[in-house]
C-alpha positions in Angstrom: -8.1 -11.6 -3.9 -4.4 -11.1 -3.0 -3.1 -13.4 -0.2 -2.7 -10.5 2.2 -5.2 -7.7 1.5 -5.6 -6.0 4.8 -5.5 -2.3 3.8 -6.0 0.5 6.2 -9.7 1.2 5.0 -10.5 -2.5 5.6 -8.9 -2.4 9.1 -10.8 0.7 10.0 -14.2 -0.6 8.7 -13.8 -3.9 10.6 -12.7 -2.3 13.8 -15.6 0.2 13.6 -18.1 -2.7 13.3 -16.8 -4.5 16.4 -16.7 -1.2 18.3 -20.3 -0.5 17.6 -21.4 -4.0 18.5 -19.5 -3.9 21.8 -20.8 -0.4 22.7 -24.3 -1.6 23.0 -23.4 -3.9 25.8 -22.7 -1.0 28.1 -24.7 1.9 26.6 -28.1 0.8 28.0 -26.8 0.9 31.6 -26.8 4.7 31.8 -30.3 4.8 30.4 -31.9 2.7 33.1 -33.4 5.6 35.1 -34.9 7.2 32.0 -36.2 3.9 30.8 -37.8 3.1 34.2 -39.6 6.4 34.1 -40.7 6.1 30.5 -44.3 5.6 29.1 -43.5 1.9 28.7 -43.7 1.5 32.5 -41.4 -1.5 32.6 -41.2 -3.6 35.7 -37.9 -4.2 37.5 -37.6 -7.6 35.8 -38.4 -6.2 32.4 -35.6 -3.6 32.9 -33.2 -6.3 33.8 -34.1 -8.3 30.6 -33.8 -5.2 28.5 -30.2 -5.0 29.7 -29.5 -8.7 29.6 -31.2 -9.9 26.4 -28.4 -8.4 24.3 -25.6 -10.0 26.3 -27.3 -13.4 26.4 -28.0 -13.6 22.7 -24.6 -12.1 21.9 -22.5 -14.5 24.0 -24.7 -17.5 23.5 -24.5 -17.5 19.7 -20.9 -16.5 19.2 -19.4 -20.0 18.6 -22.0 -21.2 16.0 -22.0 -17.7 14.4 -18.3 -18.0 13.9 -18.6 -21.5 12.4 -21.3 -20.2 10.1 -19.0 -17.5 8.8 -16.2 -20.1 8.2 -18.6 -22.2 6.1 -20.7 -19.7 4.2 -18.3 -16.7 4.0 -17.1 -14.2 6.6 -17.9 -11.1 4.7 -21.5 -12.3 4.1 -21.8 -13.2 7.8 -20.6 -9.7 8.8 -23.1 -8.0 6.4 -25.9 -10.3 7.7 -24.9 -9.4 11.3 -25.1 -5.7 10.6 -28.5 -6.1 9.0 -29.8 -8.1 12.1 -28.2 -5.5 14.4 -30.0 -2.7 12.6 -33.3 -4.5 12.5 -33.1 -5.1 16.3 -32.2 -1.5 16.9 -35.2 -0.3 14.8 -37.5 -2.7 16.7 -36.2 -1.3 20.1 -36.5 2.3 18.9 -40.2 1.8 17.9 -41.1 -0.6 20.7 -44.7 0.0 22.0 -44.1 -2.1 25.1 -41.3 -3.8 27.1 -41.7 -7.2 25.4 -40.9 -5.7 22.0 -38.0 -3.7 23.4 -36.5 -6.9 24.9 -37.1 -8.8 21.6 -35.3 -6.0 19.7 -32.4 -6.2 22.1 -32.1 -9.9 21.6 -32.2 -9.5 17.8 -29.4 -6.9 17.9 -27.4 -9.3 20.1 -27.8 -12.0 17.6 -26.4 -9.6 15.0 -23.5 -8.7 17.2 -22.7 -12.5 17.5 -22.3 -12.6 13.7 -20.3 -9.3 13.5 -17.7 -9.9 16.1 -16.1 -13.3 15.0 -16.4 -12.4 11.4 -14.4 -9.2 11.8 -11.6 -11.0 13.7 -11.6 -13.9 11.3 -11.3 -11.5 8.3 -8.4 -9.8 10.0 -6.6 -13.1 10.5 -7.0 -14.1 6.9 -6.2 -10.8 5.3 -3.2 -9.7 7.4 0.3 -10.9 6.6 1.7 -13.1 9.4 4.2 -10.5 10.4 1.4 -7.9 10.7 -1.2 -10.0 12.6 -0.1 -8.9 16.1 -0.6 -5.2 15.1 -4.0 -6.0 13.5 -5.1 -7.8 16.6 -3.9 -4.9 18.8 -6.2 -2.6 16.7 -9.1 -5.0 17.0 -8.7 -5.4 20.8 -8.5 -1.6 21.1 -11.8 -1.3 19.3 -13.3 -3.8 21.8 -12.1 -1.7 24.7 -13.1 1.6 23.0 -16.6 0.1 22.4 -17.1 -0.3 26.2 -16.0 3.3 26.9 -18.0 4.7 23.9 -21.1 2.9 25.1 -20.7 4.5 28.5 -20.2 7.9 27.0 -22.9 7.6 24.4 -25.4 6.2 26.9 -24.6 9.1 29.3 -25.0 11.8 26.6 -28.3 10.3 25.3 -29.6 10.0 28.8 -28.8 13.6 29.6 -30.0 15.3 26.4 -32.2 12.9 24.4 -34.8 10.2 24.7 -33.7 6.6 25.3 -35.3 5.8 21.9 -32.7 8.0 20.2 -29.9 5.6 21.1 -31.5 2.7 19.2 -32.6 4.9 16.4 -29.1 6.2 15.8 -27.8 2.6 15.4 -29.9 2.0 12.3 -28.2 4.5 9.9 -24.9 3.8 11.6 -25.2 0.1 10.9 -26.2 0.9 7.3 -23.1 3.1 6.9 -20.9 0.4 8.2 -22.4 -2.2 5.9 -21.7 0.1 3.0 -18.1 0.6 4.1 -17.6 -3.2 4.4 -19.2 -3.8 1.0 -16.9 -1.4 -0.7 -13.6 -2.0 1.1 -13.5 -5.6 2.3 -12.6 -8.5 0.0 -14.2 -11.9 0.4 -12.2 -14.7 1.9 -12.6 -18.4 0.9 -15.4 -20.5 2.1 -14.6 -23.8 3.8 -17.2 -26.4 3.0 -15.5 -28.8 5.5 -16.2 -26.4 8.4 -19.0 -28.0 10.3 -22.2 -26.4 11.7 -23.3 -29.7 13.4 -27.0 -28.8 14.1 -27.3 -31.0 17.1 -24.0 -29.9 18.6 -24.9 -26.3 17.9 -28.3 -26.7 19.7 -26.7 -28.4 22.7 -23.9 -25.9 23.1 -25.9 -22.8 22.4 -28.7 -23.7 24.8 -26.1 -24.8 27.4 -24.3 -21.5 27.2 -27.5 -19.5 27.3 -28.6 -21.4 30.5 -25.2 -20.8 32.2 -25.3 -17.1 31.2 -28.8 -16.7 32.5 -27.7 -18.2 35.9 -24.7 -15.9 36.1 -26.5 -12.7 35.1 -29.7 -13.3 37.1 -27.9 -14.8 40.2 -27.7 -11.4 42.1 -31.4 -10.7 41.3 -33.0 -14.1 42.0 -30.4 -15.3 44.6 -27.7 -17.8 44.0 -29.5 -20.6 45.7 -32.9 -19.9 44.1 -34.6 -22.6 42.1 -34.4 -20.6 38.8 -30.6 -20.0 39.1 -29.7 -23.5 40.3 -31.9 -24.9 37.6 -30.2 -22.8 35.0 -26.7 -23.9 36.1 -27.8 -27.6 36.2 -29.4 -27.4 32.8 -26.4 -25.6 31.4 -24.0 -28.2 32.8 -26.0 -31.1 31.5 -26.3 -29.5 28.0 -22.6 -28.6 27.7 -21.7 -32.2 28.9 -24.1 -33.5 26.3 -22.4 -31.4 23.6 -19.0 -32.7 24.7 -20.1 -36.3 24.5 -21.7 -35.7 21.2 -18.7 -33.9 19.7 -16.3 -36.7 20.8 -18.4 -39.3 19.0 -19.3 -37.2 15.9 -17.2 -37.5 12.7 -18.0 -33.8 12.0 -18.4 -31.9 15.2 -18.9 -28.1 15.6 -15.5 -28.2 17.2 -13.4 -30.9 18.9 -13.3 -30.4 22.7 -9.9 -32.1 22.7 -8.5 -28.7 21.6 -8.6 -27.8 25.3 -5.8 -30.4 25.9 -3.6 -27.5 24.9 -2.4 -25.7 28.1 -1.8 -22.5 26.0 -5.4 -22.5 24.7 -6.8 -23.1 28.2 -4.7 -20.3 29.6 -5.5 -17.8 26.8 -9.2 -18.5 27.2 -9.0 -18.1 31.0 -6.9 -15.0 30.7 -9.3 -13.4 28.2 -12.2 -14.0 30.6 -10.2 -12.7 33.5 -9.3 -9.4 31.8 -13.0 -8.7 31.0 -14.0 -9.9 34.4 -11.9 -7.1 35.9 -12.9 -4.5 33.3 -16.7 -5.0 33.7 -16.4 -5.1 37.4 -15.2 -1.6 37.1 -17.9 -0.7 34.5 -20.6 -1.9 36.8 -19.5 0.3 39.7 -18.2 3.3 37.7 -21.5 5.0 36.9 -22.8 4.3 40.4 -19.8 5.9 42.0 -19.6 8.9 39.8 -23.3 9.6 39.9 -24.3 8.4 43.4 -21.2 9.4 45.3 -19.5 12.2 43.3 -22.8 13.7 42.1 -22.0 13.8 38.4 -24.8 13.9 35.9 -25.2 11.2 33.2 -23.3 13.1 30.5 -20.3 13.9 32.7 -20.3 10.3 34.0 -20.0 9.0 30.4 -17.1 11.3 29.7 -15.3 10.7 33.0 -14.4 7.1 32.1 -12.5 8.2 29.0 -9.1 7.9 30.7 -9.7 4.2 30.4 -9.2 4.4 26.7 -5.7 6.0 26.9 -3.8 2.8 27.7 -5.9 0.8 25.4 -4.9 3.1 22.6 -1.2 3.5 23.3 0.0 0.3 25.0 -1.1 -2.3 22.3 1.4 -0.8 19.9 4.2 -1.6 22.3 2.7 -5.0 23.2 2.8 -6.0 19.5 6.6 -5.8 19.6 6.6 -8.5 22.2 4.1 -10.8 20.5 6.6 -13.7 20.6 6.8 -13.6 24.4 3.2 -13.8 25.6 3.9 -15.1 29.1 5.4 -11.9 30.6 3.2 -9.7 28.5 0.0 -11.5 29.6 1.2 -11.8 33.2 2.1 -8.1 33.5 -1.1 -6.9 31.8 -3.5 -8.9 33.9 -1.6 -8.0 37.1 -2.0 -4.3 36.3 -5.7 -4.8 35.9 -5.8 -6.5 39.4 -3.6 -3.8 41.0 -5.7 -1.0 39.3 -8.9 -2.5 40.8 -7.2 -2.6 44.2 -6.3 1.0 43.9 -9.8 2.0 42.8 -11.2 0.2 45.9 -9.6 3.0 48.0 -11.5 5.9 46.5 -14.4 7.6 48.2 -16.5 10.8 48.2 -13.5 12.9 49.1 -11.1 11.4 46.5 -10.4 14.0 43.7 -11.3 12.9 40.2 -7.6 12.8 39.1 -6.9 10.2 41.8 -9.6 8.0 40.5 -8.5 8.6 36.9 -5.0 7.4 37.7 -6.4 4.0 38.6 -8.4 4.0 35.4 -5.1 4.5 33.5 -3.5 1.5 35.3 -6.4 -0.7 34.4 -6.3 0.6 30.8 -2.6 -0.1 30.4 -3.1 -3.6 31.7 -5.9 -4.2 29.2 -4.0 -2.8 26.3 -0.9 -4.9 27.2 -2.6 -8.3 27.7 -5.5 -8.5 25.4 -3.7 -8.7 22.0 -1.5 -11.6 23.1 -4.5 -13.4 24.7 -6.6 -12.9 21.5 -3.8 -14.3 19.3 -3.4 -17.2 21.7 -7.0 -18.2 21.3 -7.6 -17.7 17.6 -4.3 -19.4 16.5 -5.1 -22.5 18.5 -7.6 -23.8 15.9 -6.9 -24.6 12.2 -6.9 -21.7 9.8 -10.2 -22.9 8.2 -11.8 -22.5 11.7 -10.6 -19.0 12.4 -14.2 -17.7 12.8 -14.9 -20.5 15.3 -11.7 -19.6 17.2 -12.7 -15.9 17.3 -16.1 -16.9 18.5 -14.6 -19.0 21.3 -12.4 -16.1 22.4 -15.3 -13.6 22.3 -17.4 -16.0 24.3 -14.7 -16.0 26.9 -14.8 -12.2 26.9 -18.5 -11.9 27.3 -18.8 -14.7 29.9 -16.0 -13.0 31.9 -17.8 -9.7 31.7 -21.1 -11.3 32.9 -19.3 -13.0 35.8 -17.6 -9.7 36.7 -20.9 -7.9 37.0 -22.5 -10.7 38.9 -19.7 -11.1 41.5 -19.3 -7.4 42.0 -23.1 -6.9 42.3 -23.3 -9.7 44.8 -20.4 -8.4 46.9 -22.0 -4.9 46.8 -25.4 -6.2 47.9 -23.9 -7.4 51.2 -23.5 -3.8 52.3 -26.0 -1.2 53.2 -25.0 1.4 50.6 -22.6 2.1 47.7 -20.2 4.1 49.7 -19.5 1.3 52.2 -19.8 -1.6 49.6 -17.7 -0.3 46.7 -14.3 -0.9 48.3 -15.0 -4.5 49.4 -16.6 -5.3 46.0 -13.6 -4.0 44.0 -11.2 -5.7 46.4 -13.0 -9.0 45.8 -12.8 -8.6 42.1 -9.1 -7.6 42.3 -8.1 -10.6 44.3 -10.0 -12.9 42.0 -8.2 -11.3 39.0 -4.8 -11.7 40.6 -5.5 -15.3 41.6 -6.6 -16.2 38.1 -3.5 -14.4 36.7 -1.3 -16.8 38.6 -3.1 -19.7 37.0 -2.9 -18.2 33.5 0.9 -17.5 33.8 1.5 -21.0 35.0 -0.3 -22.3 31.9 1.9 -20.3 29.6 5.0 -21.8 31.3 6.9 -25.0 30.9 8.9 -26.4 28.0 7.5 -26.2 24.5 5.8 -29.2 23.2 4.0 -30.0 20.0 0.4 -31.2 19.9 -1.9 -32.1 17.1 -5.3 -30.4 17.2 -8.1 -32.5 15.8 -10.8 -31.4 13.5 -13.3 -34.2 12.7 -11.4 -37.4 12.1 -8.3 -35.7 10.5 -5.4 -34.2 12.3 -5.1 -30.9 10.6 -2.7 -28.8 12.7 0.4 -29.1 14.7 1.2 -26.3 17.1 3.5 -25.6 20.0 1.7 -25.6 23.3 4.5 -24.4 25.5 5.9 -21.1 26.4 
């Protein structure tokens, strides 16, 4: 394999894979009314688990899935992820009852956990250093387009087809993507010294799943309920246990001391912040357009498409400023916060173009900040742990998205109806985004300094941690 083998067909295949994996996070939301009225007769709790099983499996398994790709081969991990994704989709499409549907969603989420870090790691290894910023801009565009495509696809299926059609369509699509990857994508080297660390993987994965359960189920069960407080407590104990184990282990899954880098901490927080804002909007978008504006499901899915404009156009400009992440990240996250503030002013009488303008502002902020944030996370670990780094970054994305939905849903529940609660909910999300942006920008500042990042017992990487 040539050192730099990122050809256009490879880039398109990898971006298509991550777009499809991301789309299934959002697509199910617009099918909830049809699913609730279906012959499966799911309870309210079973509907929530149908939505959440994918996200919990996806986000909870990302870090060990990325490490597995580093050790056993990233192309193989991607193909295995597509196979799991298709198997889960087929299980959901044929589900005779809610339990099987939920299990299929979880299986697809596990497949997505293999797909996403493998695609980013392959991009990082195949792209020449001078082209990595552009490649990452394309990858982050695919992530954003996945959310919008999920909304549009879910709306169209909900309007014209059965909910089973959404899952059935994923099976041949995943097979087609697997064929494209097999034909176009070269293999990268395996790194036997990348560590899976079974005990550390178990502690971290169960800890993340517990925390995600608490975040996602907080609005439904109540933030002070025994189930949610128990989940947060268990998650905190397990993550602390992972940290203690990793600091003592000669071959940990990853060394927690990498977070001594202010740049890595800021890039991780910034990634979570951007998706916090984006999914706060996604959570309320369909409710506003359907419940307040009176749009049907198909039109609702199409109406969010302005959100893709900035994601498509701005990353190409942002790639030119890849060497100056602080102003790029600060401006981008600020635009997301300001766009949410603007969207909080809309109501039943607001013309659609007025709402679409605020979607464009949020879109531009996402397109501006996400490539730089992604690069900041994945380059903070040694090259042989690129899959682990991409898993860490995507975990931040999905966790931020889950928190955004939880916070916005909680703020909305304090009001009697959507019309009165949407504005305060979006203003809450906007203020949190702007506050976190200040912390992120501060972390990118200061004089440059060089730090060594540990992997096992050996210092393997020296990297600037300043601005």
